[in-house]
C-alpha positions in Angstrom: -56.5 35.2 -2.3 -59.8 33.3 -1.8 -61.3 36.4 -0.1 -60.4 38.5 -3.1 -61.9 36.0 -5.5 -65.1 35.9 -3.4 -65.4 39.7 -3.2 -64.7 40.2 -6.9 -67.7 38.2 -8.1 -70.7 40.3 -6.9 -68.8 43.5 -7.8 -67.7 42.3 -11.2 -64.2 43.4 -10.3 -61.7 42.6 -13.0 -58.7 40.6 -11.6 -55.3 39.7 -12.9 -54.1 36.2 -12.1 -50.9 34.5 -12.6 -51.8 30.9 -13.7 -49.8 27.8 -14.1 -51.1 25.5 -16.8 -50.8 21.7 -16.6 -47.7 21.8 -18.8 -46.0 24.1 -16.4 -46.2 27.3 -18.4 -47.2 30.4 -16.4 -49.4 33.1 -18.0 -51.0 36.3 -16.8 -54.8 36.4 -17.3 -57.2 39.2 -16.9 -60.5 37.7 -15.7 -63.9 38.5 -14.3 -65.1 35.8 -11.8 -68.5 34.3 -12.6 -68.7 31.6 -9.9 -66.5 29.7 -7.5 -66.4 26.1 -6.4 -64.2 24.4 -3.7 -61.6 23.6 -6.4 -62.0 26.0 -9.3 -62.9 29.6 -10.4 -65.2 29.9 -13.4 -64.5 33.2 -15.1 -64.5 35.2 -18.3 -60.9 35.3 -19.6 -60.1 38.3 -21.7 -57.0 36.6 -23.2 -59.1 33.6 -24.6 -62.2 35.8 -25.0 -64.4 33.0 -23.5 -65.5 31.6 -20.2 -62.8 29.4 -18.6 -62.3 27.2 -15.6 -59.2 27.9 -13.5 -58.1 25.4 -10.8 -57.5 27.2 -7.5 -54.4 25.0 -7.0 -52.9 26.5 -10.2 -53.5 30.2 -9.4 -50.2 31.5 -8.2 -51.3 35.1 -7.5 -54.3 37.3 -7.9 -54.8 41.1 -7.6 -57.3 43.7 -8.8 -56.7 44.8 -12.3 -57.2 48.5 -11.2 -53.9 48.2 -9.3 -52.1 47.4 -12.6 -53.6 50.4 -14.4 -52.9 52.8 -11.5 -49.2 51.7 -11.3 -48.7 51.8 -15.1 -49.7 55.5 -15.5 -46.9 58.0 -15.8 -46.3 60.2 -12.7 
């Protein structure tokens, strides 16, 4: 997952993450990574329409947003 986050930044590759908030709720977020630290991802969040910080320990899964679009198209 860290490799995907690192690779997505210079390419401006939109990602989908499954994120667990501090209260335990799990949300799906579409993001574009702006920068990374050892403990967090700083990204633009399309759900909140603003830059947000996501703790790496709370990211449950991450995948390119293009996979979602490709799989959701009718055959």
